[in-house]
C-alpha positions in Angstrom: -130.9 -6.0 7.2 -132.3 -4.5 10.4 -130.3 -1.7 12.0 -130.3 -1.1 15.7 -131.7 2.3 16.7 -129.9 4.9 18.6 -131.1 5.3 22.2 -130.4 7.9 24.9 -131.0 8.4 28.6 -130.2 11.4 30.7 -129.3 11.4 34.4 -128.4 13.6 37.3 -125.4 11.4 38.0 -123.5 9.0 35.8 -121.0 6.6 37.3 -118.5 5.5 34.7 -116.7 3.4 37.3 -117.0 3.5 41.1 -113.4 4.2 41.7 -113.8 7.6 39.9 -116.1 10.5 40.9 -119.5 10.5 39.3 -120.3 12.9 36.5 -123.2 15.3 36.9 -125.8 16.0 34.2 -124.9 13.5 31.6 -126.7 11.9 28.6 -125.6 8.3 27.8 -126.2 7.3 24.2 -126.0 3.8 22.9 -126.7 2.0 19.7 -127.0 -1.8 19.7 -124.8 -3.3 22.3 -122.3 -0.5 22.8 -122.1 3.0 24.4 -121.8 5.6 21.7 -121.2 8.8 23.7 -121.4 10.7 27.0 -122.6 14.3 26.6 -123.9 17.1 28.8 -127.6 17.0 29.8 -128.7 20.5 30.7 -131.9 19.5 32.6 -131.2 16.0 33.8 -133.9 13.9 35.5 -133.3 12.8 39.1 -131.7 9.4 38.2 -128.4 7.7 38.4 -126.9 5.5 35.7 -124.4 3.0 37.2 -122.5 0.0 36.0 -124.1 -3.5 36.2 -122.8 -6.1 38.6 -120.3 -8.9 37.9 -121.0 -12.0 39.9 -117.5 -13.4 39.8 -118.3 -16.8 41.3 -121.6 -18.6 41.3 -122.8 -22.2 41.3 -126.2 -21.7 39.4 -127.2 -25.4 39.5 -128.2 -25.5 43.2 -132.0 -25.3 43.7 -132.2 -24.5 47.4 -130.3 -23.6 50.5 -128.8 -26.7 52.2 -129.2 -26.2 55.9 -126.8 -28.0 58.2 -125.3 -27.5 61.7 -121.7 -27.7 60.5 -119.4 -27.9 57.5 -119.2 -31.7 57.6 -123.0 -32.1 57.6 -123.3 -29.6 54.8 -120.8 -31.4 52.6 -122.5 -34.7 53.1 -125.8 -33.1 52.0 -124.1 -31.6 48.9 -122.8 -35.1 48.0 -126.3 -36.4 48.3 -127.6 -33.5 46.2 -125.1 -34.1 43.4 -126.0 -37.8 43.3 -129.8 -37.3 43.6 -130.7 -34.3 41.5 -131.2 -35.3 37.8 -131.7 -31.7 36.5 -130.2 -28.5 37.7 -132.4 -25.7 36.4 -130.0 -22.8 36.3 -132.0 -20.4 34.0 -134.4 -19.2 36.8 -131.5 -18.4 39.1 -129.6 -16.6 36.3 -132.7 -14.7 35.3 -133.1 -13.5 38.9 -129.6 -12.3 38.9 -130.0 -10.4 35.6 -133.2 -8.6 36.7 -131.4 -7.6 39.9 -128.6 -5.9 37.9 -126.1 -8.6 37.4 -124.9 -8.4 33.7 -122.2 -11.1 33.7 -121.2 -14.0 35.9 -118.5 -16.7 36.3 -120.5 -19.9 36.4 -119.1 -23.2 37.8 -120.4 -26.2 35.9 -120.0 -29.7 37.3 -119.1 -32.9 35.5 -120.6 -34.3 33.3 -120.4 -31.0 31.4 -123.3 -30.3 29.2 -124.0 -27.8 26.4 -125.4 -24.8 28.2 -128.5 -23.0 26.9 -127.7 -19.3 26.1 -127.6 -17.1 29.2 -131.0 -15.5 29.9 -131.8 -11.9 29.0 -128.6 -11.5 27.1 -126.3 -11.7 30.1 -122.7 -12.8 29.7 -121.9 -16.2 31.2 -118.3 -17.3 31.6 -118.3 -21.0 32.1 -115.7 -22.6 34.4 -115.8 -26.4 33.9 -115.1 -28.1 37.3 -112.5 -30.8 37.6 -112.0 -33.3 40.4 -109.9 -36.5 40.9 -106.6 -37.7 39.5 -104.6 -37.6 36.3 -106.6 -39.0 33.4 -109.9 -37.3 34.1 -111.4 -35.2 31.3 -110.1 -31.6 31.1 -111.7 -28.7 29.2 -110.1 -27.9 25.8 -107.1 -25.6 26.0 -108.1 -21.9 26.4 -111.3 -22.6 28.2 -111.7 -21.6 31.8 -111.4 -24.4 34.3 -112.3 -24.9 37.9 -110.0 -27.3 39.7 -112.3 -27.7 42.7 -109.9 -27.5 45.7 -106.6 -28.8 47.1 -108.3 -31.7 48.7 -110.4 -32.7 45.6 -107.5 -33.1 43.2 -104.3 -35.1 43.5 -101.1 -33.0 43.4 -100.3 -34.6 40.0 -103.6 -33.4 38.5 -103.2 -29.9 40.0 -99.7 -29.6 38.5 -101.0 -30.9 35.1 -103.7 -28.3 35.0 -101.4 -25.4 35.8 -98.8 -26.6 33.4 -101.1 -27.3 30.5 -103.5 -24.5 31.0 -101.2 -21.6 31.7 -103.3 -19.2 29.5 -106.6 -20.3 30.9 -108.4 -18.8 33.8 -108.4 -21.2 36.8 -110.8 -20.8 39.7 -110.0 -22.8 42.7 -111.8 -22.9 46.1 -108.9 -22.1 48.4 -108.5 -21.9 52.2 -112.2 -22.1 52.7 -112.2 -24.1 55.9 -109.9 -25.0 58.9 -110.3 -28.6 57.8 -108.6 -27.8 54.5 -105.7 -26.3 56.5 -105.5 -29.6 58.4 -105.5 -31.5 55.2 -102.6 -29.7 53.6 -100.7 -30.0 56.9 -101.1 -33.8 56.9 -103.1 -33.7 60.1 -106.4 -35.7 60.7 -109.3 -34.0 58.9 -112.9 -34.7 57.9 -112.1 -34.9 54.2 -110.0 -38.0 54.4 -111.9 -39.4 57.4 -115.5 -39.1 56.2 -115.9 -37.3 52.9 -113.6 -39.4 50.8 -115.3 -42.7 51.8 -118.7 -41.1 51.2 -117.5 -40.1 47.7 -116.1 -43.6 47.1 -112.4 -42.6 46.8 -109.4 -43.4 49.0 -107.2 -40.7 50.4 -104.2 -39.8 48.2 -100.6 -39.0 49.2 -99.7 -35.3 49.0 -96.9 -33.0 50.2 -97.3 -31.2 53.5 -97.5 -27.4 53.7 -98.2 -24.8 56.3 -101.3 -23.4 54.5 -103.4 -24.1 51.4 -101.7 -21.1 49.7 -98.2 -22.5 50.4 -99.5 -25.9 49.2 -100.4 -24.5 45.8 -97.1 -22.5 45.6 -95.2 -25.7 46.4 -96.9 -27.4 43.5 -96.3 -24.4 41.2 -100.1 -23.9 40.9 -100.4 -20.1 41.4 -100.1 -17.6 38.6 -101.8 -14.4 37.1 -104.6 -16.5 35.8 -105.4 -18.0 39.2 -108.6 -17.0 40.9 -108.6 -18.0 44.6 -112.2 -18.3 45.7 -112.9 -17.5 49.3 -109.3 -17.4 50.7 -110.7 -17.1 54.3 -107.9 -18.8 56.3 -104.9 -16.8 55.0 -102.4 -14.7 56.8 -99.9 -12.0 55.9 -97.4 -14.5 54.5 -100.1 -16.1 52.3 -101.3 -12.7 51.1 -97.7 -11.9 50.1 -97.5 -15.1 48.1 -100.8 -14.4 46.3 -99.6 -10.9 45.5 -96.2 -12.0 44.2 -97.9 -14.6 42.0 -100.4 -11.9 40.8 -103.3 -14.1 41.7 -106.8 -12.6 42.3 -109.4 -13.4 45.0 -113.2 -13.6 45.0 -115.1 -13.4 48.3 -118.6 -14.8 48.8 -119.5 -13.1 52.1 -122.8 -14.8 53.0 -121.6 -18.2 52.1 -118.3 -17.7 53.9 -120.0 -16.6 57.1 -122.6 -19.4 56.9 -120.1 -22.2 56.3 -116.9 -21.0 57.9 -118.1 -18.2 60.2 -115.4 -15.8 58.9 -114.3 -13.8 55.9 -111.0 -13.3 54.1 -108.9 -10.5 55.7 -109.9 -7.9 53.2 -107.6 -5.1 54.6 -104.6 -7.4 53.9 -105.7 -8.1 50.4 -106.3 -4.4 49.7 -103.0 -3.3 51.2 -101.2 -5.9 49.0 -103.0 -4.7 45.9 -104.6 -8.0 45.2 -107.5 -7.7 42.7 -110.6 -8.7 44.8 -114.1 -9.2 43.6 -117.4 -10.6 44.9 -119.5 -13.6 44.1 -122.7 -15.1 45.5 -121.6 -18.8 45.5 -124.7 -20.9 44.9 -128.2 -21.4 46.5 -126.7 -24.4 48.4 -125.0 -22.0 50.7 -126.9 -18.7 50.4 -130.6 -17.9 50.3 -130.5 -16.1 46.9 -128.1 -14.8 44.2 -128.4 -11.1 45.0 -125.3 -9.1 44.6 -127.0 -6.3 46.6 -127.2 -8.5 49.7 -123.7 -9.8 49.1 -122.3 -6.2 49.1 -124.2 -5.2 52.2 -123.1 -8.3 54.1 -119.5 -7.5 53.3 -119.8 -3.9 54.4 -121.5 -4.7 57.7 -119.1 -7.4 58.5 -116.2 -5.1 57.7 -117.8 -2.5 60.0 -118.1 -5.0 62.8 -114.4 -5.9 62.4 -113.2 -2.3 62.4 -112.1 -2.5 58.8 -112.0 0.7 56.8 -113.9 -0.2 53.7 -115.9 2.4 51.9 -119.2 1.9 49.9 -117.3 2.9 46.7 -114.7 0.2 47.3 -117.4 -2.4 47.9 -119.2 -1.3 44.7 -115.9 -1.4 42.8 -115.4 -5.0 43.9 -118.9 -5.9 42.6 -118.4 -4.3 39.2 -115.0 -3.3 37.7 -112.9 -5.7 39.8 -115.0 -8.6 38.9 -114.9 -7.7 35.2 -111.1 -7.4 35.2 -110.6 -10.7 37.0 -112.9 -12.5 34.6 -111.2 -10.8 31.6 -114.4 -9.0 30.6 -112.8 -5.7 29.6 -115.9 -4.4 27.9 -117.6 -4.3 31.3 -114.9 -2.4 33.2 -116.5 1.0 32.6 -119.3 2.8 30.7 -116.8 4.6 28.4 -117.8 5.0 24.7 -117.1 1.7 22.9 -117.8 -0.4 25.9 -120.8 -2.6 26.4 -124.0 -0.8 27.2 -124.9 -2.8 30.3 -126.0 -0.7 33.2 -128.6 0.1 35.8 -130.9 3.1 36.2 -131.7 4.1 39.7 -134.3 6.7 40.6 -133.1 9.2 43.1 -135.7 10.2 45.7 -134.0 13.5 46.5 -131.0 15.6 45.6 -127.8 14.2 46.8 -124.1 15.0 46.7 -121.5 12.8 44.9 -120.3 11.6 48.3 -123.8 10.5 49.3 -124.5 8.6 46.0 -122.3 5.5 46.7 -123.9 5.0 50.1 -127.4 5.4 48.7 -126.8 2.9 45.9 -125.2 0.4 48.2 -127.9 0.5 50.9 -131.0 1.4 49.0 -130.3 1.0 45.3 -132.4 -2.0 44.7 -135.4 -0.3 46.3 -135.2 2.4 43.6 -134.0 0.2 40.8 -135.9 1.6 37.7 -134.3 -0.3 34.8 -131.6 -2.8 33.9 -130.0 -2.8 30.5 -127.9 -5.7 29.2 -126.1 -5.2 25.9 -128.3 -2.2 25.2 -131.6 -4.1 25.8 -133.9 -3.4 28.7 -134.5 -6.5 30.8 -136.2 -4.8 33.7 
């Protein structure tokens, strides 16, 4: 029986997790898939060892950016794509993510669900099986993550069934992504019932009215600690209080959100309420690539333009530890001994202080990315 060999790397700075100060002069030792120890390194090379990224929401089956002048046109093109594409080659997109430092991802898989090939390069893929329609459609087995697509894609009866029967399962739902969704839950004229439903070959369905998509789910008893609200753009203080009270989490997809909805979730409200918030790339249908580097920078610059006080360390925490916690990947919440040895090695072009490190990694880390390790194996 072959035994894994013990490996070691020394670094000037080691970031165990981004919400803690980095440690100076550290050797990280691992054997097989797990970190074995962190010990002093007297003459460390000018490198930083930092946690790998968690892409908390991605549709890897899209093959290209769908360009459209507005949301309605984009959705129509997506419907055509779903009907016309016979194969969705996700491995190239996932391999791109892994080589750019993403070590785990929450993957949305559309119906008909197929047996997935193992994730490339040893990455961790958490599969959310998408569900649309009415009561009677297939549901994933109990315990498996599920993605009820959105309030306008499932009847109230099916939404209630999923939350009742899948209380212990992670449930990722696209929520408050557009103003049209707000109109839908309010019972006002909207593009979904007027144009998208006929295009998809289904009639509108009766549903209760609510002030907002968040209140709509609360009314249906479809919010809990296992709920992941994707996007959550059009929410206000009252909605945020509901999400916090129900212990739901939120995933932002900044580039996709700005492209399709011209806005982002009010991050300061989420942070003030203590709502776990992570980052995802969405899919190539609404973003040019699956780079978490670009996702983080888009968020930071948008926050800057809005006057939000968000630090580089907070953005990096959203892209790592927060995503791992939301997806239940406890092995990836830090680089402590016993945890998974999945990390990035970044060459440092100069000496820098702990305060400078987070900014450098956020804005230039991929330019100096020297290596990516997933479960102890080098993939870049």
